[in-house]
C-alpha positions as CSV (number, residue, x, y, z in Angstrom):
1,M,-20.5,-0.9,12.1
2,A,-21.9,3.0,12.7
3,N,-19.9,5.9,12.6
4,K,-20.2,6.2,16.5
5,D,-18.9,2.9,16.8
6,I,-15.8,4.0,14.7
7,K,-15.0,6.7,17.3
8,N,-14.9,4.1,20.0
9,L,-12.1,2.3,18.4
10,V,-9.9,5.3,18.4
11,R,-7.3,5.8,21.2
12,P,-9.5,8.1,23.8
13,N,-6.2,10.5,24.2
14,L,-6.3,11.3,20.3
15,L,-10.1,12.3,20.3
16,T,-9.2,15.4,22.5
17,L,-5.8,15.8,20.7
18,K,-5.3,19.3,18.9
19,A,-3.4,19.0,15.8
20,Y,0.0,21.2,15.4
21,S,-0.8,24.4,13.9
22,S,1.7,25.3,11.2
23,A,2.1,28.7,9.6
24,R,0.4,27.6,6.4
25,S,-2.7,26.5,8.2
26,E,-3.3,29.5,10.1
27,F,-4.7,31.9,7.2
28,K,-7.0,31.7,4.4
29,G,-7.4,33.8,1.6
30,R,-5.1,36.1,-0.6
31,A,-1.2,36.3,0.4
32,D,0.9,38.2,-1.6
33,V,3.6,38.8,1.2
34,L,4.5,35.7,3.3
35,L,6.2,36.7,6.8
36,D,4.7,34.3,8.8
37,A,7.2,31.0,9.0
38,N,10.5,32.6,9.3
39,E,11.3,30.9,5.5
40,S,14.2,32.5,3.2
41,P,12.6,34.7,0.8
42,W,14.9,34.0,-2.1
43,P,12.4,32.6,-4.5
44,T,14.3,29.1,-5.5
45,G,10.8,27.3,-6.0
46,R,11.7,25.4,-2.4
47,N,12.1,28.3,-0.2
48,R,8.1,28.1,1.2
49,Y,6.7,25.1,3.3
50,P,4.5,22.8,1.4
51,D,0.6,23.2,1.8
52,P,0.1,20.9,4.9
53,L,-3.1,19.3,3.4
54,S,-1.5,18.8,0.0
55,T,-5.0,20.3,-1.5
56,E,-3.9,20.6,-5.1
57,L,-2.6,16.9,-5.4
58,R,-5.7,15.5,-3.4
59,Q,-7.9,17.5,-5.6
60,A,-5.7,15.7,-9.0
61,L,-6.1,12.5,-7.3
62,G,-9.6,12.8,-6.3
63,A,-10.5,13.7,-10.2
64,F,-8.3,10.7,-11.5
65,K,-10.1,8.4,-9.1
66,N,-13.6,10.0,-9.3
67,F,-13.3,10.3,-5.5
68,N,-14.2,13.1,-2.9
69,P,-10.9,14.7,-2.4
70,D,-11.7,15.7,1.3
71,Q,-11.8,11.9,1.8
72,I,-8.0,11.6,0.9
73,V,-4.8,11.9,3.0
74,F,-1.4,11.6,1.5
75,G,1.5,9.9,3.4
76,N,5.2,9.7,3.0
77,G,4.6,6.0,1.1
78,S,2.1,3.7,2.2
79,D,4.6,2.9,5.1
80,E,3.7,6.0,6.7
81,L,0.2,5.4,6.6
82,V,0.4,2.1,7.8
83,D,1.9,3.4,10.9
84,Q,-0.4,6.3,11.7
85,I,-3.7,3.7,11.4
86,T,-1.6,1.7,13.9
87,R,-1.2,4.3,16.4
88,I,-4.7,6.2,16.0
89,F,-6.5,2.5,16.8
90,C,-3.9,0.6,18.8
91,N,-3.1,0.9,22.8
92,A,-0.7,-1.6,24.4
93,G,-2.2,-4.9,24.2
94,D,-4.7,-4.7,21.4
95,A,-4.8,-7.0,18.3
96,V,-4.0,-6.5,14.8
97,H,-4.6,-9.5,12.5
98,A,-2.7,-10.0,9.1
99,L,-2.2,-12.8,6.5
100,P,1.3,-13.7,5.8
101,P,2.9,-14.0,3.6
102,T,2.3,-10.1,3.2
103,F,3.5,-6.8,3.5
104,G,5.7,-6.7,6.3
105,M,5.1,-3.4,7.7
106,Y,1.9,-4.5,9.2
107,K,3.8,-6.4,11.7
108,V,6.4,-3.9,12.3
109,A,4.0,-1.4,13.0
110,A,1.9,-3.2,15.4
111,G,5.6,-3.8,17.5
112,I,6.3,-0.2,17.5
113,A,2.5,0.2,19.1
114,D,3.3,-2.6,21.5
115,A,0.2,-4.2,19.9
116,E,0.1,-8.3,19.7
117,F,0.4,-9.2,15.9
118,R,-2.1,-12.3,15.3
119,A,-1.0,-13.9,12.1
120,T,-3.6,-16.2,10.3
121,N,-1.3,-17.8,7.1
122,L,-2.9,-17.7,4.0
123,A,-3.8,-21.0,2.4
124,P,-1.3,-22.9,0.5
125,D,-3.2,-21.3,-3.0
126,F,-2.8,-17.9,-0.9
127,T,-6.6,-17.6,-0.6
128,I,-8.1,-16.5,2.9
129,P,-8.9,-19.1,5.5
130,V,-12.0,-17.4,6.5
131,E,-13.0,-19.3,9.4
132,E,-9.8,-19.8,10.6
133,L,-9.1,-16.2,10.6
134,K,-12.6,-15.1,11.9
135,A,-12.0,-17.7,14.9
136,S,-9.1,-15.2,16.1
137,W,-11.0,-12.2,16.6
138,D,-11.8,-11.2,20.1
139,D,-12.7,-8.0,21.9
140,R,-9.1,-6.8,21.7
141,S,-9.3,-7.1,17.7
142,K,-8.3,-3.2,16.4
143,I,-7.0,-3.8,12.9
144,L,-7.3,-6.2,10.2
145,W,-5.1,-5.8,7.4
146,L,-5.8,-7.2,4.0
147,C,-3.9,-6.9,0.7
148,S,-5.6,-7.6,-2.7
149,P,-3.5,-8.1,-4.6
150,N,-1.4,-9.6,-2.3
151,N,2.3,-9.2,-2.0
152,P,4.4,-11.4,-2.5
153,S,1.8,-13.9,-3.8
154,G,0.3,-11.8,-6.6
155,N,-3.1,-12.8,-6.7
156,A,-6.3,-10.9,-5.7
157,M,-8.6,-12.0,-2.8
158,D,-12.2,-12.8,-3.6
159,S,-14.3,-9.8,-3.4
160,A,-17.2,-11.7,-1.8
161,V,-14.6,-12.8,0.9
162,L,-13.4,-9.4,1.2
163,E,-16.9,-7.8,1.7
164,D,-17.7,-10.5,4.2
165,L,-14.6,-9.8,6.2
166,I,-15.1,-5.9,6.3
167,R,-18.9,-6.1,7.2
168,T,-17.9,-8.8,10.2
169,F,-14.6,-7.6,11.5
170,P,-15.1,-6.1,15.0
171,G,-13.0,-3.1,14.2
172,I,-11.1,-1.2,11.3
173,V,-10.3,-3.1,8.3
174,V,-7.5,-1.8,5.9
175,L,-7.7,-2.9,2.3
176,D,-4.0,-2.4,0.7
177,E,-4.6,-1.6,-2.7
178,A,-0.6,-1.1,-3.6
179,Y,-0.9,-3.0,-6.9
180,I,-4.5,-2.2,-8.0
181,D,-3.3,0.1,-11.1
182,F,-2.9,-3.4,-12.6
183,V,-6.4,-4.4,-12.2
184,P,-8.7,-1.3,-11.4
185,E,-11.8,-3.1,-11.7
186,L,-11.1,-5.2,-8.5
187,S,-10.8,-1.9,-6.8
188,F,-13.1,-1.3,-3.5
189,L,-12.9,2.6,-4.0
190,P,-16.2,3.0,-5.9
191,R,-18.0,1.4,-2.6
192,L,-16.3,2.8,0.3
193,E,-19.1,4.8,1.3
194,E,-21.0,1.1,2.0
195,F,-18.2,0.5,4.9
196,P,-17.7,3.0,7.6
197,N,-14.9,0.9,8.9
198,L,-13.1,0.5,5.9
199,I,-9.9,2.2,4.7
200,I,-8.3,1.8,1.5
201,T,-4.7,2.5,0.8
202,Q,-2.9,2.8,-2.6
203,T,0.2,4.1,-4.0
204,L,2.2,6.2,-7.0
205,S,5.2,3.7,-6.3
206,K,4.0,0.8,-8.5
207,G,1.6,1.6,-11.5
208,W,2.3,4.9,-11.7
209,G,6.4,4.3,-11.4
210,M,7.0,6.8,-8.7
211,A,8.7,4.8,-5.8
212,G,11.5,7.0,-5.4
213,I,9.2,9.9,-4.3
214,R,7.5,8.3,-1.6
215,C,3.5,9.1,-2.0
216,G,1.1,6.7,-0.9
217,A,-2.8,7.8,-0.1
218,A,-5.6,6.5,2.2
219,F,-9.3,6.9,1.5
220,A,-11.6,7.0,4.1
221,S,-14.6,8.2,6.1
222,P,-14.4,12.0,6.9
223,F,-14.0,11.1,10.6
224,I,-11.0,8.9,9.9
225,I,-9.6,11.6,7.8
226,Q,-9.9,13.9,10.4
227,M,-7.8,11.7,12.8
228,L,-5.0,11.1,10.1
229,N,-4.8,14.7,9.8
230,T,-4.5,15.3,13.3
231,I,-1.6,13.0,14.3
232,K,0.3,13.2,11.0
233,M,3.3,15.6,10.5
234,P,2.4,18.7,9.1
235,Y,4.6,18.7,6.3
236,N,5.1,15.1,5.4
237,I,4.9,15.7,1.7
238,N,7.1,18.0,0.6
239,V,7.1,20.2,-2.7
240,L,9.3,18.1,-4.7
241,T,7.0,14.9,-4.1
242,T,4.1,17.1,-4.9
243,G,5.1,18.3,-8.0
244,V,6.4,15.1,-9.4
245,A,3.3,13.6,-8.6
246,L,1.1,16.2,-9.9
247,E,3.2,15.7,-13.2
248,A,2.4,12.2,-13.1
249,L,-1.4,12.3,-12.3
250,S,-1.5,14.6,-15.4
251,K,-0.6,11.9,-17.8
252,P,-3.1,9.1,-17.1
253,E,-3.0,7.3,-20.3
254,E,0.7,7.3,-20.3
255,M,0.3,5.4,-16.8
256,K,-1.9,3.2,-18.3
257,A,0.3,2.3,-21.4
258,K,3.2,1.3,-19.2
259,V,1.1,-0.6,-17.1
260,S,-0.2,-2.4,-20.1
261,T,3.3,-3.2,-21.3
262,L,4.6,-4.4,-17.7
263,I,1.4,-7.0,-17.9
264,E,2.6,-8.2,-21.0
265,E,6.1,-8.5,-19.9
266,R,4.6,-10.6,-17.1
267,K,2.7,-12.9,-19.3
268,R,5.8,-13.3,-21.5
269,L,7.5,-14.7,-18.3
270,E,4.4,-17.0,-17.6
271,R,4.9,-18.5,-20.6
272,E,8.7,-18.6,-20.8
273,L,9.7,-19.9,-17.2
274,P,8.0,-23.4,-17.2
275,K,10.0,-24.3,-20.1
276,L,13.4,-24.2,-17.7
277,D,14.0,-27.4,-15.7
278,C,14.8,-25.4,-12.4
279,V,11.2,-24.0,-11.9
280,E,8.7,-26.2,-10.3
281,Y,5.5,-23.9,-10.3
282,I,4.5,-20.3,-11.1
283,F,1.6,-18.8,-8.9
284,P,-1.1,-16.8,-10.5
285,S,-0.9,-13.0,-10.5
286,V,-2.4,-10.0,-11.5
287,T,0.2,-7.8,-10.6
288,N,4.1,-6.6,-12.3
289,F,5.3,-9.3,-10.6
290,L,5.3,-13.3,-10.0
291,L,6.0,-15.5,-7.1
292,I,7.8,-18.6,-8.5
293,R,8.8,-21.9,-6.8
294,F,12.1,-23.3,-7.9
295,K,13.4,-26.7,-7.5
296,D,16.5,-25.1,-5.5
297,S,15.4,-21.5,-4.8
298,D,18.8,-20.9,-2.8
299,K,20.6,-22.0,-5.8
300,V,18.8,-19.9,-8.3
301,Y,19.0,-17.0,-6.1
302,Q,22.7,-16.8,-6.0
303,H,23.4,-17.9,-9.6
304,L,21.0,-14.7,-10.4
305,L,23.2,-12.5,-8.2
306,D,26.4,-14.2,-9.6
307,N,25.0,-12.6,-13.0
308,A,24.0,-9.0,-11.4
309,I,20.4,-9.7,-11.5
310,V,18.8,-9.2,-7.9
311,V,15.2,-10.9,-7.1
312,R,13.6,-11.2,-3.7
313,N,14.0,-14.5,-1.8
314,Q,10.5,-15.4,-0.4
315,S,11.7,-18.8,1.1
316,Y,10.8,-17.9,4.7
317,Q,7.5,-17.0,4.0
318,P,4.6,-19.4,5.3
319,N,3.6,-21.9,2.2
320,A,6.5,-20.1,0.2
321,A,9.4,-22.8,0.3
322,N,12.1,-22.4,-2.4
323,C,9.8,-19.4,-3.8
324,L,11.4,-16.2,-5.3
325,R,9.7,-13.0,-6.1
326,I,10.4,-11.9,-9.5
327,T,9.4,-8.3,-10.7
328,A,8.5,-8.0,-14.6
329,G,11.1,-5.3,-15.9
330,L,11.6,-4.0,-19.5
331,K,11.9,-6.4,-22.2
332,E,15.9,-6.5,-22.2
333,E,16.0,-6.9,-18.5
334,N,13.4,-9.7,-18.8
335,D,15.5,-11.2,-21.7
336,R,18.7,-11.1,-19.5
337,L,16.8,-12.8,-16.7
338,L,15.9,-15.6,-18.9
339,E,18.7,-16.1,-20.4
340,A,20.5,-16.2,-16.9
341,L,18.1,-18.9,-15.7
342,R,18.8,-21.0,-19.2
343,T,22.3,-21.1,-18.3
344,L,21.7,-22.4,-14.7
C-alpha cells in the first residue's frame, strides 16, 4: 500500500485540522525566563508544562530500539493510542477487525467511534484463521488489530501469516506488541519501513514494570505520526511519567534481568501446574502469563479469591471455556499460588 493510499484512509476533516498550539510549542531556541504559559514561577520541579512532543523520551526510546525517534509518539498508556488510531481512520459505519480472544479496548474504541466491530475468532489453538478473516474484509474495512504475543492466550502469531495480512489488508494494520519485551526477536519494528500501512504499538507496562505510569508508544510512518500528533492532547505525557520512564530506559540491563527472571518463573509454573488434579491444559506462552484450562475454573477462581489471590477469569472468551489467566509473579507469590491450588 502506497503512502498516498494511507492519506485516503484518514477521515477527510482531520486532513485539514490544525493541531492545538500550546505555549511550549510556539518557540524554539534558548529560554531563560518563561512568562508565556501562565504557570506558577515557583521551582517545584513540576511547575512547568511538559514538552508536548516528549522529545527527550522519544530520543531515549529510539536509541534503545534503534529506531528513528521522529517516528515515535507516546500515549497515556496504549489505551489512548488505540482510541486515537480509531478516531483518525474510522467514520461512523466503517469496519474494524480483530481476533478474539484479545485486548478488549479494540472493541470499546470501535464502539466509541460508532464503527462496526467485526470479530473473527481465533482457532481453538489460538492461531489466526486466515481465510475466514480475509473473507470478512470489504470496502468499509479500515483497521485490523493484530496482537502478538496475544493477550490472553500468550502465544506469538506466525510471522509469515502476519506479513501476509499486513500486505493484503485494504486498510491500516495495527500490530500490538505489548508483550514483545519477552520475545524481542519476534518484533516487526526493524521491518516497519517495508509496510506503509503498519502501526506498531508497544508499552513500558509489561517488561519494563511501569504499568503505573501509563506510557505507551506507537511507531509508524512520518505521515501517520503527524496525524497522531495532530489529534492528541497537547500534554498527554506528564513530567512525572517522563522522569520515571527516562530513568527506566537508562537501565536496560535491569529490565532484561527482570524479564529473564519472569520467564523462568513462568516456565516453573508450566512444570508444576500440570501435576495438579484441577488443571486440564496449559496453553503455550511466550509472555509473562499463562492461560490455563481447569476442570472447573469457577471453583478454582473462587478458591484463589478465598486465599487472597487474584487471577483473571477468561471463561467468557471464545475458545477459552474454563480458562483462567495467571500472571507469573515473584517466586514467593508463585509458591503461594501453587500451595493454594494444592489444597483445593
